[in-house]
N, C-alpha and C positions, 0 to 999 in steps of 0.2 A: 154317830157313835162308830168305831170300827168294827170292821169284822171278826177282826180278832175275841174283841171283846163280846160281840154276838154269839162269837161261837164257845166260846168257854161260859156263858152264860147259858146256849142250850146243852156243853156237858154238863149242868149243874142239874137242868131238867134232866136229862138221863140217865142222871145216877139216884133223881128223887123217882123216877117212874120206874126203877128198879126195884122198888121196895112193896110198890102196890101188888103185885103177884103174891105176896107170902099171907096177905088175906082175901085172895080170889079176885081181884078188881085187875083188869085191864091195866097194860102200864102204860099209863100217862102220866106226864110228869110237869109240873109248870115254876116259872121264879117270874117275881117282877120285882122291875128294877126302878130304883125312885131317877128324877130326871137326872142326877149325877153318875147314873150306871152300876149302883151300888145295890145287891140284892138284898133285898127288904122283907122278903117272903116268899116261902118256896113249901111245896105242898106235892103230893098225887093223887091220883084217883083213888075216892074211900066210899064209893056207894056201896059194895056188899058189907064192907067192914061196919060202916054206920045206917046201914039200911036206911037210905036216904039217897033219894033220884038225882038231889044238886048236889052229891057229893065230888062234883067232877073237878079236880085240880084247878084250873081255872078259877072256880067260884070259890074254891077255897083260899088258896092265893088273895082275891083280891079283897074276901071278907074281913082277912087276917089284918092286910094293910091298910083297912080303913079303919079297922078297929083299933089298929095299934096309933096309925094317926088323929083319930079322933073325927075324920072328913071322909064323908064317901066319894068326894071327889077325887079324883087320882089322876088330875091334869097334870102331862106330861111323863109321866110314868111307862113305861115298857113292860109289855106280858110276851115271856118267851114261853113257849109248849112246844113239845114234844108231836102233839099232830095237830091238826087245821082243827078250830073250835068249831063245835056244834054250834045251833043257833041260839040254845040257853047261853052259852060262855060269850058269843060273839055279842048276844045283844046286853048281857053283865058288863061287859069292856063296852060298849058304846055307853051304858046308861052310868058307870065307874068315870067315863071320860078321859081315856087312855088315848095318850100321844099316839103308841103304836103297838102293832101282834108282828110279833115275828114265832113264826113254825114251823118246823120240823116237815113229816112226812103230809103231804096230803090226804083228804080223806072223800075218796070219792064216793060213798055212802052218805053219809052226813055231814060235810062239811059246808059250813055256812060264813066264810071267810075267804070263798076264792071259788071252789069246786062245783057246791050248788048253789050258792046263796052268794051275797058279798054284804051283808047287812054292815059290817062294819064302814065301808062307804057310800053306801047307800043315799043315794041324795035326796030323798025324801025324809032322811033323819034329821034332827037335830043337831048333832054330832057326827064327825067321822073321821076314823084313824087311819094311818098310814098302816101298809100292809108289808112284810116281805115272807118269804113262803121258800121251804124246802134250804133251809140251815142245816145243815148233816141229816140231810134226807133218809139216805140208803139207810144210817145208823139208827134212826127214827124208826124206819119201816121194820128193817130185821127186829128189831125188839120185838113189836108188836106183833110181828110173821110168827117168831119163835113163842111166843105167849101162844097165839091161836092153834098155831101146830100140837103144843103140849097138850093142850086140852082136848084134841081129837082123837 
């Protein structure tokens, strides 16, 4: 997949993330690309809106895609997310058998796809995922920083 295509997908994730603050959620957005690079699911954090601790953008797009396909195995798919996935989301990606995770901003406090842990590439697990980080990282980080500055 070319950088221009990844950048376009990350911009779609940023657009999705921008919807989260309207209901009090942290602006994290995700899109899921099928093996041909087409967006098949997109969402943003909805923990506050749904009062569900698992309603992270990544989990929501994985669930939506699996339901639509009628198969929990999302082999060959790419998750594009504005913030490095947490342990729950990185684990869900492994369980879904994704091919790649592309993230924007690293998460130095809770990142589990590079910063603190590397669940997607842990050799003890039965599936491993390619990782590429810091695609439009400055824009992704700025969106998060602005949200938290407004809350202070």
